[in-house]
VOTORLO-573621 format. One record per atom (N, C-alpha, C): residue in one letter; x, z, y. Coordinates in nm, 2 decimals. Each point is the difference from the previous one (the first is absolute). Example, Ala and Ser with C-alpha at 12.3 -4.5 7.8 and 13.67 -1.06 7.14 Angstrom:
(r "A", (1.32, 0.78, -0.57))
(r "A", (-0.09, 0.00, 0.12))
(r "A", (0.09, 0.00, 0.12))
(r "S", (-0.04, -0.07, 0.11))
(r "S", (0.09, 0.00, 0.11))
(r "S", (-0.08, 0.08, 0.11))
//
This chain:
(r "M", (8.01, 17.40, -3.18))
(r "M", (-0.08, 0.11, -0.06))
(r "M", (-0.06, 0.07, 0.12))
(r "I", (-0.13, 0.02, -0.01))
(r "I", (-0.08, 0.08, 0.09))
(r "I", (-0.03, 0.14, -0.06))
(r "K", (0.04, 0.11, 0.06))
(r "K", (-0.03, 0.13, -0.05))
(r "K", (-0.09, 0.08, 0.09))
(r "V", (-0.11, 0.04, -0.06))
(r "V", (-0.10, 0.08, 0.07))
(r "V", (0.01, 0.15, -0.05))
(r "I", (0.02, 0.09, 0.10))
(r "I", (0.01, 0.14, -0.03))
(r "I", (-0.13, 0.07, 0.05))
(r "T", (-0.05, 0.09, -0.09))
(r "T", (-0.12, 0.07, 0.04))
(r "T", (0.03, 0.15, -0.02))
(r "L", (-0.02, 0.09, 0.10))
(r "L", (0.01, 0.14, -0.02))
(r "L", (-0.14, 0.06, -0.02))
(r "L", (-0.01, 0.07, -0.11))
(r "L", (-0.13, 0.05, -0.04))
(r "L", (0.00, 0.15, -0.02))
(r "C", (-0.11, 0.07, 0.04))
(r "C", (-0.01, 0.14, -0.01))
(r "C", (-0.12, 0.03, -0.09))
(r "R", (0.03, 0.11, -0.08))
(r "R", (-0.11, 0.04, -0.10))
(r "R", (-0.11, 0.06, 0.07))
(r "K", (-0.12, 0.00, -0.06))
(r "K", (-0.12, 0.06, 0.05))
(r "K", (0.02, 0.15, 0.01))
(r "E", (-0.05, 0.05, 0.11))
(r "E", (0.01, 0.15, 0.02))
(r "E", (-0.06, 0.07, -0.12))
(r "G", (0.08, 0.11, -0.04))
(r "G", (-0.05, 0.08, -0.12))
(r "G", (0.05, -0.05, -0.13))
(r "M", (0.06, -0.12, -0.01))
(r "M", (0.05, -0.06, -0.12))
(r "M", (0.15, 0.04, -0.02))
(r "S", (0.03, 0.05, -0.12))
(r "S", (0.14, 0.04, -0.02))
(r "S", (0.09, -0.13, -0.01))
(r "K", (0.13, 0.01, 0.02))
(r "K", (0.09, -0.11, -0.01))
(r "K", (0.00, -0.05, -0.15))
(r "A", (-0.01, 0.09, -0.09))
(r "A", (0.00, -0.05, -0.14))
(r "A", (-0.13, -0.07, -0.04))
(r "D", (-0.11, 0.05, 0.05))
(r "D", (-0.13, -0.08, -0.02))
(r "D", (0.00, -0.13, 0.07))
(r "F", (0.05, 0.00, 0.12))
(r "F", (0.01, -0.12, 0.08))
(r "F", (0.08, -0.11, -0.08))
(r "R", (0.12, 0.04, -0.04))
(r "R", (0.08, -0.10, -0.08))
(r "R", (-0.06, -0.04, -0.13))
(r "Q", (-0.06, 0.09, -0.07))
(r "Q", (-0.07, -0.03, -0.12))
(r "Q", (-0.11, -0.11, 0.02))
(r "Y", (-0.08, 0.03, 0.10))
(r "Y", (-0.12, -0.09, 0.03))
(r "Y", (0.05, -0.14, 0.04))
(r "Y", (0.10, 0.00, 0.09))
(r "Y", (0.06, -0.12, 0.05))
(r "Y", (0.05, -0.09, -0.12))
(r "E", (0.08, 0.06, -0.08))
(r "E", (0.06, -0.07, -0.11))
(r "E", (-0.09, -0.04, -0.12))
(r "T", (-0.11, 0.08, -0.02))
(r "T", (-0.09, -0.03, -0.11))
(r "T", (-0.12, -0.08, 0.05))
(r "N", (-0.03, 0.00, 0.13))
(r "N", (-0.12, -0.07, 0.04))
(r "N", (0.03, -0.10, 0.12))
(r "H", (0.04, 0.05, 0.11))
(r "H", (0.01, -0.08, 0.12))
(r "H", (0.10, -0.12, -0.01))
(r "R", (0.11, 0.02, -0.06))
(r "R", (0.10, -0.10, -0.01))
(r "R", (-0.05, -0.13, -0.08))
(r "H", (-0.09, 0.02, -0.09))
(r "H", (-0.06, -0.11, -0.07))
(r "H", (-0.08, -0.09, 0.09))
(r "I", (-0.07, 0.06, 0.10))
(r "I", (-0.07, -0.08, 0.09))
(r "I", (0.09, -0.08, 0.08))
(r "G", (0.11, 0.06, 0.05))
(r "G", (0.11, -0.08, 0.07))
(r "G", (0.05, -0.11, -0.08))
(r "E", (0.03, 0.03, -0.13))
(r "E", (0.06, -0.11, -0.09))
(r "E", (-0.10, -0.11, -0.02))
(r "K", (-0.13, 0.04, -0.01))
(r "K", (-0.11, -0.10, -0.02))
(r "K", (0.00, -0.10, 0.12))
(r "Y", (0.01, 0.05, 0.12))
(r "Y", (-0.02, -0.09, 0.12))
(r "Y", (0.14, -0.06, 0.05))
(r "L", (0.11, 0.06, -0.04))
(r "L", (0.13, -0.05, 0.04))
(r "L", (0.06, -0.10, -0.10))
(r "S", (-0.05, 0.00, -0.12))
(r "S", (0.06, -0.08, -0.11))
(r "S", (-0.02, -0.15, 0.04))
(r "G", (0.11, -0.07, -0.01))
(r "G", (0.00, -0.14, 0.03))
(r "G", (0.05, -0.03, 0.14))
(r "Y", (0.01, 0.11, 0.08))
(r "Y", (0.05, -0.02, 0.14))
(r "Y", (0.13, 0.08, 0.03))
(r "A", (0.00, 0.13, -0.05))
(r "A", (0.11, 0.09, 0.02))
(r "A", (0.10, -0.01, -0.11))
(r "T", (0.12, 0.02, 0.03))
(r "T", (0.10, 0.01, -0.11))
(r "T", (0.04, 0.14, -0.04))
(r "H", (-0.04, 0.10, 0.09))
(r "H", (0.04, 0.13, -0.03))
(r "H", (-0.10, 0.10, 0.07))
(r "Y", (-0.04, 0.10, -0.07))
(r "Y", (-0.09, 0.10, 0.05))
(r "Y", (0.05, 0.14, -0.05))
(r "E", (0.05, 0.08, 0.10))
(r "E", (0.07, 0.12, -0.03))
(r "E", (-0.05, 0.12, 0.08))
(r "R", (0.00, 0.12, -0.06))
(r "R", (-0.04, 0.12, 0.07))
(r "R", (0.12, 0.09, -0.01))
(r "R", (0.03, 0.06, 0.12))
(r "R", (0.11, 0.10, 0.01))
(r "R", (-0.06, 0.13, 0.05))
(r "Y", (-0.01, 0.09, -0.09))
(r "Y", (-0.06, 0.13, 0.03))
(r "Y", (0.10, 0.10, 0.07))
(r "V", (-0.05, 0.06, 0.10))
(r "V", (0.09, 0.10, 0.08))
(r "V", (0.01, 0.12, -0.09))
(r "R", (0.12, 0.05, -0.02))
(r "R", (0.03, 0.12, -0.08))
(r "R", (-0.02, 0.12, 0.09))
(r "P", (-0.02, 0.12, -0.06))
(r "P", (-0.01, 0.12, 0.08))
(r "P", (0.13, 0.01, 0.08))
(r "S", (-0.01, 0.07, 0.11))
(r "S", (0.12, 0.02, 0.09))
(r "S", (0.12, 0.05, -0.07))
(r "D", (0.11, -0.05, 0.04))
(r "D", (0.13, 0.05, -0.05))
(r "D", (0.09, 0.01, 0.12))
(r "P", (0.03, 0.13, 0.04))
(r "P", (0.07, 0.02, 0.13))
(r "P", (0.15, -0.06, -0.01))
(r "S", (0.05, -0.02, -0.12))
(r "S", (0.14, -0.05, -0.01))
(r "S", (0.00, -0.15, 0.04))
(r "V", (-0.11, -0.07, 0.00))
(r "V", (0.00, -0.15, 0.03))
(r "V", (-0.09, -0.04, 0.11))
(r "Q", (-0.10, 0.09, 0.03))
(r "Q", (-0.10, -0.04, 0.10))
(r "Q", (0.03, 0.06, 0.14))
(r "Y", (-0.02, -0.08, 0.10))
(r "Y", (0.02, 0.06, 0.13))
(r "Y", (-0.12, -0.05, 0.09))
(r "G", (-0.03, 0.07, 0.10))
(r "G", (-0.11, -0.04, 0.08))
(r "G", (-0.13, 0.05, -0.05))
(r "L", (-0.11, -0.07, 0.04))
(r "L", (-0.13, 0.05, -0.04))
(r "L", (-0.04, -0.04, -0.14))
(r "E", (-0.09, 0.07, -0.06))
(r "E", (-0.05, -0.03, -0.13))
(r "E", (-0.08, -0.13, 0.01))
(r "P", (0.02, -0.10, -0.09))
(r "P", (-0.08, -0.12, 0.01))
(r "P", (-0.15, 0.02, 0.01))
(r "D", (-0.07, -0.08, 0.07))
(r "D", (-0.14, 0.01, 0.02))
(r "D", (-0.08, -0.10, -0.09))
(r "F", (0.06, -0.03, -0.12))
(r "F", (-0.06, -0.09, -0.10))
(r "F", (0.05, 0.05, -0.14))
(r "D", (-0.06, -0.05, -0.10))
(r "D", (0.03, 0.04, -0.14))
(r "D", (0.06, -0.11, -0.08))
(r "V", (-0.02, -0.13, 0.04))
(r "V", (0.05, -0.11, -0.08))
(r "V", (0.03, -0.11, 0.09))
(r "I", (0.11, -0.07, -0.03))
(r "I", (0.04, -0.12, 0.07))
(r "I", (-0.03, -0.12, -0.10))
(r "M", (-0.09, -0.08, 0.04))
(r "M", (-0.04, -0.11, -0.09))
(r "M", (0.07, -0.13, 0.05))
(r "E", (0.06, -0.07, -0.09))
(r "E", (0.06, -0.13, 0.04))
(r "E", (-0.06, -0.11, -0.08))
(r "V", (-0.03, -0.11, 0.07))
(r "V", (-0.05, -0.12, -0.06))
(r "V", (0.09, -0.12, 0.05))
(r "W", (0.06, -0.07, -0.09))
(r "W", (0.09, -0.11, 0.03))
(r "W", (-0.07, -0.13, -0.02))
(r "F", (0.01, -0.10, 0.09))
(r "F", (-0.06, -0.13, -0.02))
(r "F", (0.12, -0.10, 0.02))
(r "P", (-0.01, -0.11, -0.08))
(r "P", (0.11, -0.10, 0.00))
(r "P", (0.01, -0.07, 0.14))
(r "H", (-0.12, -0.01, 0.07))
(r "H", (0.00, -0.08, 0.12))
(r "H", (-0.13, 0.04, 0.08))
(r "Q", (0.00, -0.04, 0.12))
(r "Q", (-0.11, 0.03, 0.09))
(r "Q", (-0.14, -0.05, -0.05))
(r "G", (0.00, -0.12, -0.06))
(r "G", (-0.12, -0.05, -0.05))
(r "G", (-0.06, 0.08, -0.11))
(r "A", (0.08, 0.05, -0.09))
(r "A", (-0.04, 0.09, -0.11))
(r "A", (-0.06, 0.13, 0.06))
(r "M", (0.06, 0.05, 0.10))
(r "M", (-0.05, 0.13, 0.06))
(r "M", (-0.14, -0.03, 0.07))
(r "Q", (-0.01, -0.11, 0.07))
(r "Q", (-0.12, -0.03, 0.07))
(r "Q", (-0.12, -0.02, -0.10))
(r "T", (0.03, -0.07, -0.11))
(r "T", (-0.10, -0.03, -0.10))
(r "T", (-0.04, 0.13, -0.07))
(r "A", (0.10, 0.09, -0.03))
(r "A", (-0.04, 0.13, -0.06))
(r "A", (-0.08, 0.08, 0.10))
(r "M", (0.03, 0.00, 0.13))
(r "M", (-0.08, 0.08, 0.10))
(r "M", (-0.14, -0.06, 0.01))
(r "A", (-0.01, -0.13, -0.01))
(r "A", (-0.14, -0.06, 0.00))
(r "A", (-0.08, 0.05, -0.12))
(r "A", (0.07, 0.00, -0.12))
(r "A", (-0.07, 0.05, -0.12))
(r "A", (-0.04, 0.14, 0.01))
(r "L", (0.09, 0.09, 0.06))
(r "L", (-0.03, 0.14, 0.01))
(r "L", (-0.11, 0.02, 0.10))
(r "A", (-0.02, -0.09, 0.10))
(r "A", (-0.10, 0.01, 0.10))
(r "A", (-0.14, -0.04, -0.05))
(r "Q", (-0.01, -0.06, -0.12))
(r "Q", (-0.13, -0.04, -0.05))
(r "Q", (-0.09, 0.12, -0.02))
(r "P", (-0.13, -0.01, 0.02))
(r "P", (-0.09, 0.12, -0.01))
(r "P", (0.00, 0.07, -0.13))
(r "E", (0.01, -0.07, -0.11))
(r "E", (0.01, 0.06, -0.13))
(r "E", (0.13, 0.09, -0.01))
(r "A", (0.11, -0.06, 0.04))
(r "A", (0.13, 0.08, 0.00))
(r "A", (-0.01, 0.12, 0.09))
(r "Q", (-0.05, -0.02, 0.12))
(r "Q", (-0.01, 0.11, 0.10))
(r "Q", (-0.08, 0.11, -0.05))
(r "T", (-0.11, -0.03, -0.07))
(r "T", (-0.10, 0.10, -0.05))
(r "T", (0.07, 0.08, -0.11))
(r "Q", (0.07, -0.06, -0.09))
(r "Q", (0.07, 0.06, -0.11))
(r "Q", (0.12, 0.09, 0.06))
(r "I", (0.08, -0.06, 0.08))
(r "I", (0.11, 0.07, 0.06))
(r "I", (-0.04, 0.12, 0.08))
(r "A", (-0.09, -0.02, 0.09))
(r "A", (-0.04, 0.11, 0.09))
(r "A", (-0.06, 0.12, -0.08))
(r "A", (-0.09, -0.03, -0.10))
(r "A", (-0.06, 0.10, -0.08))
(r "A", (0.11, 0.08, -0.07))
(r "D", (0.10, -0.06, -0.06))
(r "D", (0.11, 0.07, -0.07))
(r "D", (0.09, 0.08, 0.10))
(r "E", (0.03, -0.06, 0.11))
(r "E", (0.08, 0.06, 0.10))
(r "E", (-0.07, 0.13, 0.05))
(r "E", (-0.13, 0.00, 0.01))
(r "E", (-0.07, 0.13, 0.04))
(r "E", (0.03, 0.11, -0.09))
(r "Q", (0.03, -0.03, -0.13))
(r "Q", (0.03, 0.11, -0.10))
(r "Q", (0.14, 0.05, 0.01))
(r "L", (0.08, -0.08, 0.07))
(r "L", (0.15, 0.03, -0.01))
(r "L", (0.07, 0.02, 0.14))
(r "F", (-0.03, -0.08, 0.10))
(r "F", (0.07, 0.01, 0.12))
(r "F", (-0.07, 0.06, 0.12))
(r "N", (0.08, 0.04, 0.10))
(r "N", (-0.05, 0.03, 0.13))
(r "N", (0.02, -0.13, 0.07))
(r "R", (-0.10, -0.08, 0.00))
(r "R", (0.01, -0.14, 0.05))
(r "R", (0.03, -0.01, 0.15))
(r "S", (-0.03, 0.11, 0.08))
(r "S", (0.02, 0.00, 0.14))
(r "S", (0.15, 0.00, 0.03))
(r "K", (0.09, 0.04, -0.10))
(r "K", (0.14, 0.01, 0.03))
(r "K", (0.08, -0.12, -0.06))
(r "T", (-0.07, -0.10, -0.06))
(r "T", (0.07, -0.11, -0.06))
(r "T", (0.07, -0.09, 0.10))
(r "V", (0.12, -0.03, -0.02))
(r "V", (0.08, -0.09, 0.09))
(r "V", (0.07, -0.10, -0.08))
(r "S", (-0.02, -0.13, 0.03))
(r "S", (0.07, -0.11, -0.06))
(r "S", (0.08, -0.09, 0.09))
(r "F", (0.11, -0.05, -0.04))
(r "F", (0.08, -0.09, 0.08))
(r "F", (0.09, -0.09, -0.08))
(r "V", (0.05, -0.10, 0.05))
(r "V", (0.09, -0.09, -0.06))
(r "V", (0.14, 0.04, 0.05))
(r "V", (0.10, -0.01, -0.10))
(r "V", (0.14, 0.04, 0.04))
(r "V", (0.09, -0.11, -0.02))
(r "D", (0.11, 0.00, 0.08))
(r "D", (0.12, -0.08, -0.03))
(r "D", (0.11, 0.09, -0.05))
(r "E", (0.06, -0.04, -0.11))
(r "E", (0.10, 0.08, -0.06))
(r "E", (0.14, -0.05, 0.04))
(r "V", (0.09, 0.10, 0.02))
(r "V", (0.14, -0.03, 0.02))
(r "V", (0.08, 0.10, -0.09))
(r "A", (0.07, -0.05, -0.09))
(r "A", (0.07, 0.09, -0.10))
(r "A", (0.15, -0.01, 0.02))
(r "S", (0.07, 0.12, -0.02))
(r "S", (0.14, 0.00, 0.01))
(r "S", (0.06, 0.01, -0.15))
(r "T", (0.11, -0.07, -0.02))
(r "T", (0.07, 0.01, -0.12))
(r "T", (0.10, 0.11, 0.01))
(r "M", (-0.02, 0.10, -0.09))
(r "M", (0.09, 0.12, 0.00))
(r "M", (0.11, -0.01, -0.10))
(r "P", (0.11, 0.05, 0.03))
(r "P", (0.11, 0.00, -0.10))
(r "P", (-0.04, 0.09, -0.12))
(r "S", (0.05, -0.04, -0.12))
(r "S", (-0.03, 0.08, -0.12))
(r "S", (0.06, 0.14, 0.01))
(r "L", (-0.05, 0.09, -0.07))
(r "L", (0.05, 0.14, 0.00))
(r "L", (0.12, 0.00, -0.09))
(r "A", (0.10, 0.08, 0.04))
(r "A", (0.12, 0.01, -0.09))
(r "A", (-0.02, 0.09, -0.11))
//
């Protein structure tokens, strides 16, 4: 499994509620359109407002963590080639301009290592 993580920031002046609403009712459909047939999972994890009881360090400099899972390298490469096509880029870029501060977007592939924790008593 190949997992791509992208950190995304909302456009300046846009509320967190409006950001999430627009992403879920508009932008995610574009992602689904171009990722279908290649990705096995497309998930958005929205950053909640600060909670001092669980947060330490700096406030995150992003609003959503997007995850896309691919079954293998070939599927990811084919999806990236489809996303790079002029028609896809035009549609994606135009919609992203409505939603994101694109200068702050960061994407990377991750390796996961999980611990098995004992069940709670």
